[in-house]
N, CA, C and O atoms as CSV, one atom per row, in Angstrom:
chain,resi,resn,atom,element,x,y,z
A,1,MET,N,N,-106.736,28.977,6.065
A,1,MET,CA,C,-105.379,29.480,6.044
A,1,MET,C,C,-104.398,28.416,6.542
A,1,MET,O,O,-103.302,28.276,6.000
A,2,GLN,N,N,-104.793,27.672,7.572
A,2,GLN,CA,C,-103.933,26.625,8.125
A,2,GLN,C,C,-103.697,25.511,7.108
A,2,GLN,O,O,-102.619,24.918,7.064
A,3,GLN,N,N,-104.708,25.234,6.297
A,3,GLN,CA,C,-104.564,24.178,5.309
A,3,GLN,C,C,-103.544,24.560,4.239
A,3,GLN,O,O,-102.773,23.712,3.789
A,4,ARG,N,N,-103.534,25.813,3.834
A,4,ARG,CA,C,-102.577,26.269,2.818
A,4,ARG,C,C,-101.149,26.173,3.333
A,4,ARG,O,O,-100.242,25.795,2.592
A,5,VAL,N,N,-100.950,26.512,4.589
A,5,VAL,CA,C,-99.618,26.423,5.185
A,5,VAL,C,C,-99.182,24.963,5.253
A,5,VAL,O,O,-98.026,24.644,4.974
A,6,ALA,N,N,-100.097,24.083,5.621
A,6,ALA,CA,C,-99.780,22.656,5.701
A,6,ALA,C,C,-99.448,22.095,4.319
A,6,ALA,O,O,-98.499,21.326,4.167
A,7,ILE,N,N,-100.227,22.481,3.321
A,7,ILE,CA,C,-99.954,22.026,1.947
A,7,ILE,C,C,-98.612,22.552,1.466
A,7,ILE,O,O,-97.855,21.832,0.814
A,8,ALA,N,N,-98.316,23.807,1.786
A,8,ALA,CA,C,-97.038,24.387,1.385
A,8,ALA,C,C,-95.874,23.634,2.038
A,8,ALA,O,O,-94.863,23.378,1.384
A,9,TRP,N,N,-96.006,23.279,3.313
A,9,TRP,CA,C,-94.947,22.515,4.000
A,9,TRP,C,C,-94.772,21.134,3.390
A,9,TRP,O,O,-93.646,20.666,3.218
A,10,VAL,N,N,-95.870,20.485,3.065
A,10,VAL,CA,C,-95.789,19.156,2.449
A,10,VAL,C,C,-95.097,19.248,1.094
A,10,VAL,O,O,-94.244,18.421,0.774
A,11,LEU,N,N,-95.457,20.239,0.309
A,11,LEU,CA,C,-94.806,20.415,-0.992
A,11,LEU,C,C,-93.327,20.741,-0.835
A,11,LEU,O,O,-92.494,20.252,-1.599
A,12,LEU,N,N,-93.003,21.563,0.150
A,12,LEU,CA,C,-91.605,21.907,0.398
A,12,LEU,C,C,-90.802,20.674,0.813
A,12,LEU,O,O,-89.666,20.490,0.375
A,13,VAL,N,N,-91.388,19.846,1.644
A,13,VAL,CA,C,-90.705,18.615,2.075
A,13,VAL,C,C,-90.520,17.668,0.889
A,13,VAL,O,O,-89.457,17.066,0.739
A,14,LEU,N,N,-91.540,17.532,0.051
A,14,LEU,CA,C,-91.431,16.660,-1.117
A,14,LEU,C,C,-90.359,17.150,-2.091
A,14,LEU,O,O,-89.584,16.349,-2.615
A,15,VAL,N,N,-90.312,18.447,-2.331
A,15,VAL,CA,C,-89.285,19.006,-3.216
A,15,VAL,C,C,-87.902,18.789,-2.609
A,15,VAL,O,O,-86.955,18.460,-3.323
A,16,GLY,N,N,-87.784,18.967,-1.316
A,16,GLY,CA,C,-86.503,18.727,-0.653
A,16,GLY,C,C,-86.067,17.276,-0.755
A,16,GLY,O,O,-84.891,16.994,-0.981
A,17,LEU,N,N,-87.007,16.351,-0.588
A,17,LEU,CA,C,-86.673,14.933,-0.724
A,17,LEU,C,C,-86.259,14.585,-2.153
A,17,LEU,O,O,-85.325,13.809,-2.360
A,18,LEU,N,N,-86.943,15.150,-3.123
A,18,LEU,CA,C,-86.568,14.905,-4.517
A,18,LEU,C,C,-85.183,15.467,-4.831
A,18,LEU,O,O,-84.396,14.834,-5.534
A,19,LEU,N,N,-84.892,16.652,-4.311
A,19,LEU,CA,C,-83.557,17.217,-4.516
A,19,LEU,C,C,-82.489,16.378,-3.817
A,19,LEU,O,O,-81.396,16.193,-4.352
A,20,GLY,N,N,-82.797,15.877,-2.638
A,20,GLY,CA,C,-81.864,15.004,-1.940
A,20,GLY,C,C,-81.609,13.719,-2.707
A,20,GLY,O,O,-80.474,13.247,-2.770
A,21,LEU,N,N,-82.654,13.150,-3.290
A,21,LEU,CA,C,-82.495,11.950,-4.104
A,21,LEU,C,C,-81.642,12.240,-5.336
A,21,LEU,O,O,-80.796,11.430,-5.715
A,22,LEU,N,N,-81.864,13.384,-5.951
A,22,LEU,CA,C,-81.063,13.769,-7.110
A,22,LEU,C,C,-79.595,13.913,-6.739
A,22,LEU,O,O,-78.727,13.437,-7.471
A,23,VAL,N,N,-79.306,14.550,-5.633
A,23,VAL,CA,C,-77.923,14.709,-5.177
A,23,VAL,C,C,-77.304,13.351,-4.880
A,23,VAL,O,O,-76.142,13.121,-5.215
A,24,ALA,N,N,-78.051,12.453,-4.262
A,24,ALA,CA,C,-77.527,11.122,-3.939
A,24,ALA,C,C,-77.205,10.335,-5.209
A,24,ALA,O,O,-76.157,9.695,-5.292
A,25,VAL,N,N,-78.089,10.378,-6.186
A,25,VAL,CA,C,-77.852,9.661,-7.442
A,25,VAL,C,C,-76.643,10.242,-8.166
A,25,VAL,O,O,-75.819,9.495,-8.695
A,26,LEU,N,N,-76.533,11.557,-8.193
A,26,LEU,CA,C,-75.368,12.182,-8.827
A,26,LEU,C,C,-74.081,11.824,-8.101
A,26,LEU,O,O,-73.059,11.591,-8.746
A,27,ALA,N,N,-74.108,11.774,-6.783
A,27,ALA,CA,C,-72.913,11.423,-6.015
A,27,ALA,C,C,-72.477,9.998,-6.308
A,27,ALA,O,O,-71.283,9.732,-6.450
A,28,VAL,N,N,-73.426,9.081,-6.402
A,28,VAL,CA,C,-73.079,7.693,-6.720
A,28,VAL,C,C,-72.494,7.604,-8.122
A,28,VAL,O,O,-71.514,6.890,-8.334
A,29,GLY,N,N,-73.074,8.312,-9.078
A,29,GLY,CA,C,-72.560,8.297,-10.448
A,29,GLY,C,C,-71.163,8.874,-10.546
A,29,GLY,O,O,-70.308,8.328,-11.244
A,30,VAL,N,N,-70.928,9.971,-9.854
A,30,VAL,CA,C,-69.604,10.595,-9.882
A,30,VAL,C,C,-68.577,9.695,-9.221
A,30,VAL,O,O,-67.457,9.568,-9.716
A,31,SER,N,N,-68.942,9.067,-8.105
A,31,SER,CA,C,-67.986,8.196,-7.422
A,31,SER,C,C,-67.635,6.987,-8.284
A,31,SER,O,O,-66.478,6.565,-8.301
A,32,ARG,N,N,-68.601,6.424,-8.997
A,32,ARG,CA,C,-68.303,5.308,-9.900
A,32,ARG,C,C,-67.408,5.764,-11.041
A,32,ARG,O,O,-66.485,5.049,-11.431
A,33,HIS,N,N,-67.673,6.944,-11.577
A,33,HIS,CA,C,-66.855,7.471,-12.668
A,33,HIS,C,C,-65.418,7.693,-12.209
A,33,HIS,O,O,-64.475,7.336,-12.916
A,34,VAL,N,N,-65.252,8.274,-11.039
A,34,VAL,CA,C,-63.909,8.539,-10.522
A,34,VAL,C,C,-63.187,7.235,-10.236
A,34,VAL,O,O,-61.992,7.116,-10.508
A,35,ARG,N,N,-63.900,6.252,-9.686
A,35,ARG,CA,C,-63.274,4.962,-9.382
A,35,ARG,C,C,-62.830,4.271,-10.665
A,35,ARG,O,O,-61.748,3.684,-10.700
A,36,ARG,N,N,-63.634,4.328,-11.710
A,36,ARG,CA,C,-63.242,3.706,-12.976
A,36,ARG,C,C,-62.075,4.440,-13.610
A,36,ARG,O,O,-61.189,3.815,-14.193
A,37,ALA,N,N,-62.069,5.767,-13.502
A,37,ALA,CA,C,-60.965,6.540,-14.075
A,37,ALA,C,C,-59.673,6.261,-13.316
A,37,ALA,O,O,-58.602,6.232,-13.921
A,38,ARG,N,N,-59.751,6.058,-12.010
A,38,ARG,CA,C,-58.572,5.781,-11.199
A,38,ARG,C,C,-58.015,4.401,-11.518
A,38,ARG,O,O,-56.799,4.212,-11.494
A,39,ASP,N,N,-58.873,3.434,-11.816
A,39,ASP,CA,C,-58.444,2.081,-12.129
A,39,ASP,C,C,-58.136,1.918,-13.619
A,39,ASP,O,O,-58.143,0.796,-14.126
A,40,GLY,N,N,-57.874,2.992,-14.310
A,40,GLY,CA,C,-57.631,2.944,-15.750
A,40,GLY,C,C,-56.350,2.235,-16.125
A,40,GLY,O,O,-56.193,1.820,-17.273
A,41,SER,N,N,-55.412,2.082,-15.172
A,41,SER,CA,C,-54.159,1.419,-15.503
A,41,SER,C,C,-54.357,-0.081,-15.707
A,41,SER,O,O,-53.595,-0.710,-16.442
A,42,THR,N,N,-55.368,-0.655,-15.067
A,42,THR,CA,C,-55.632,-2.076,-15.248
A,42,THR,C,C,-56.734,-2.242,-16.285
A,42,THR,O,O,-57.775,-1.594,-16.179
A,43,PRO,N,N,-56.530,-3.084,-17.271
A,43,PRO,CA,C,-57.555,-3.237,-18.311
A,43,PRO,C,C,-58.784,-3.946,-17.764
A,43,PRO,O,O,-58.679,-4.937,-17.042
A,44,ARG,N,N,-59.941,-3.425,-18.120
A,44,ARG,CA,C,-61.199,-4.046,-17.731
A,44,ARG,C,C,-61.691,-4.850,-18.927
A,44,ARG,O,O,-61.989,-4.292,-19.982
A,45,ARG,N,N,-61.770,-6.156,-18.751
A,45,ARG,CA,C,-62.224,-6.998,-19.837
A,45,ARG,C,C,-63.291,-7.943,-19.330
A,45,ARG,O,O,-63.269,-8.390,-18.183
A,46,ASN,N,N,-64.198,-8.224,-20.192
A,46,ASN,CA,C,-65.239,-9.180,-19.879
A,46,ASN,C,C,-64.627,-10.581,-19.945
A,46,ASN,O,O,-64.046,-10.933,-20.971
A,47,PRO,N,N,-64.737,-11.393,-18.885
A,47,PRO,CA,C,-64.101,-12.721,-18.910
A,47,PRO,C,C,-64.607,-13.593,-20.050
A,47,PRO,O,O,-63.826,-14.336,-20.646
A,48,LYS,N,N,-65.890,-13.519,-20.365
A,48,LYS,CA,C,-66.422,-14.319,-21.457
A,48,LYS,C,C,-65.821,-13.868,-22.783
A,48,LYS,O,O,-65.450,-14.695,-23.616
A,49,ARG,N,N,-65.728,-12.576,-22.973
A,49,ARG,CA,C,-65.155,-12.062,-24.207
A,49,ARG,C,C,-63.675,-12.401,-24.280
A,49,ARG,O,O,-63.162,-12.715,-25.353
A,50,HIS,N,N,-62.995,-12.340,-23.162
A,50,HIS,CA,C,-61.577,-12.677,-23.119
A,50,HIS,C,C,-61.373,-14.132,-23.531
A,50,HIS,O,O,-60.418,-14.436,-24.247
A,51,ALA,N,N,-62.238,-15.026,-23.101
A,51,ALA,CA,C,-62.126,-16.433,-23.464
A,51,ALA,C,C,-62.372,-16.611,-24.961
A,51,ALA,O,O,-61.731,-17.452,-25.591
A,52,ASP,N,N,-63.285,-15.838,-25.538
A,52,ASP,CA,C,-63.547,-15.941,-26.967
A,52,ASP,C,C,-62.358,-15.459,-27.790
A,52,ASP,O,O,-62.070,-16.016,-28.849
A,53,GLU,N,N,-61.672,-14.439,-27.315
A,53,GLU,CA,C,-60.542,-13.905,-28.073
A,53,GLU,C,C,-59.360,-14.855,-28.076
A,53,GLU,O,O,-58.546,-14.814,-29.000
A,54,ASP,N,N,-59.244,-15.695,-27.088
A,54,ASP,CA,C,-58.141,-16.637,-27.039
A,54,ASP,C,C,-58.298,-17.772,-28.036
A,54,ASP,O,O,-57.333,-18.492,-28.293
A,55,ASP,N,N,-59.471,-17.953,-28.601
A,55,ASP,CA,C,-59.701,-19.038,-29.548
A,55,ASP,C,C,-59.041,-18.779,-30.896
A,55,ASP,O,O,-58.820,-19.720,-31.658
A,56,GLY,N,N,-58.725,-17.538,-31.205
A,56,GLY,CA,C,-58.089,-17.218,-32.474
A,56,GLY,C,C,-59.084,-16.943,-33.585
A,56,GLY,O,O,-58.671,-16.710,-34.721
A,57,ASP,N,N,-60.365,-16.961,-33.304
A,57,ASP,CA,C,-61.381,-16.699,-34.317
A,57,ASP,C,C,-61.814,-15.239,-34.267
A,57,ASP,O,O,-63.009,-14.946,-34.233
A,58,GLU,N,N,-60.879,-14.351,-34.262
A,58,GLU,CA,C,-61.238,-12.937,-34.135
A,58,GLU,C,C,-61.181,-12.258,-35.494
A,58,GLU,O,O,-60.426,-12.661,-36.379
A,59,ILE,N,N,-61.979,-11.237,-35.638
A,59,ILE,CA,C,-61.990,-10.445,-36.859
A,59,ILE,C,C,-60.878,-9.419,-36.742
A,59,ILE,O,O,-60.794,-8.695,-35.750
A,60,SER,N,N,-60.029,-9.358,-37.749
A,60,SER,CA,C,-58.878,-8.472,-37.635
A,60,SER,C,C,-59.282,-7.007,-37.752
A,60,SER,O,O,-58.785,-6.173,-36.995
A,61,HIS,N,N,-60.177,-6.678,-38.687
A,61,HIS,CA,C,-60.561,-5.283,-38.862
A,61,HIS,C,C,-61.908,-5.246,-39.560
A,61,HIS,O,O,-62.177,-6.036,-40.465
A,62,PHE,N,N,-62.736,-4.335,-39.135
A,62,PHE,CA,C,-64.023,-4.159,-39.787
A,62,PHE,C,C,-64.307,-2.679,-39.898
A,62,PHE,O,O,-64.179,-1.941,-38.922
A,63,SER,N,N,-64.686,-2.250,-41.064
A,63,SER,CA,C,-65.027,-0.858,-41.279
A,63,SER,C,C,-66.179,-0.796,-42.256
A,63,SER,O,O,-66.216,-1.555,-43.224
A,64,ARG,N,N,-67.102,0.085,-42.019
A,64,ARG,CA,C,-68.220,0.237,-42.946
A,64,ARG,C,C,-67.786,0.974,-44.215
A,64,ARG,O,O,-68.423,0.830,-45.259
A,65,ARG,N,N,-66.737,1.739,-44.139
A,65,ARG,CA,C,-66.290,2.514,-45.301
A,65,ARG,C,C,-65.471,1.678,-46.271
A,65,ARG,O,O,-65.531,1.894,-47.482
A,66,GLU,N,N,-64.716,0.736,-45.756
A,66,GLU,CA,C,-63.868,-0.065,-46.603
A,66,GLU,C,C,-64.362,-1.506,-46.627
A,66,GLU,O,O,-64.475,-2.131,-45.572
A,67,PRO,N,N,-64.658,-2.048,-47.809
A,67,PRO,CA,C,-65.066,-3.449,-47.853
A,67,PRO,C,C,-63.874,-4.358,-47.581
A,67,PRO,O,O,-62.734,-3.946,-47.790
A,68,PRO,N,N,-64.109,-5.581,-47.123
A,68,PRO,CA,C,-63.000,-6.510,-46.935
A,68,PRO,C,C,-62.257,-6.772,-48.236
A,68,PRO,O,O,-62.843,-6.669,-49.314
A,69,GLU,N,N,-60.991,-7.104,-48.151
A,69,GLU,CA,C,-60.171,-7.257,-49.349
A,69,GLU,C,C,-60.633,-8.414,-50.216
A,69,GLU,O,O,-60.526,-8.336,-51.440
A,70,ASP,N,N,-61.142,-9.482,-49.623
A,70,ASP,CA,C,-61.558,-10.643,-50.413
A,70,ASP,C,C,-62.980,-10.509,-50.936
A,70,ASP,O,O,-63.481,-11.431,-51.579
A,71,ASP,N,N,-63.636,-9.399,-50.682
A,71,ASP,CA,C,-64.998,-9.188,-51.146
A,71,ASP,C,C,-64.968,-8.686,-52.577
A,71,ASP,O,O,-64.392,-7.636,-52.862
A,72,THR,N,N,-65.584,-9.429,-53.471
A,72,THR,CA,C,-65.610,-9.009,-54.868
A,72,THR,C,C,-66.920,-8.294,-55.148
A,72,THR,O,O,-67.982,-8.810,-54.800
A,73,PRO,N,N,-66.874,-7.120,-55.766
A,73,PRO,CA,C,-68.105,-6.396,-56.055
A,73,PRO,C,C,-68.918,-7.115,-57.143
A,73,PRO,O,O,-68.355,-7.665,-58.090
A,74,THR,N,N,-70.210,-7.103,-56.995
A,74,THR,CA,C,-71.080,-7.720,-58.001
A,74,THR,C,C,-71.656,-6.610,-58.851
A,74,THR,O,O,-72.512,-5.849,-58.400
A,75,ALA,N,N,-71.175,-6.519,-60.102
A,75,ALA,CA,C,-71.637,-5.440,-60.978
A,75,ALA,C,C,-72.256,-5.979,-62.219
A,75,ALA,O,O,-72.702,-5.211,-63.071
């Protein structure tokens, strides 16, 4: 009987620790989401990507539905 009580306590502690870990992970995720939403007024850009865009070699528009204007169909 004592062993069953001990096993039950160990399982209860493990479930509690797992729930605590879940709450901690959710809290960190929510805090990051709120912080990013609050900083929405400042644009977040990748510095490497920003440097590439300054070169002038950017694609103006790409769509899978519309082919580029200079693309000639091969029929």
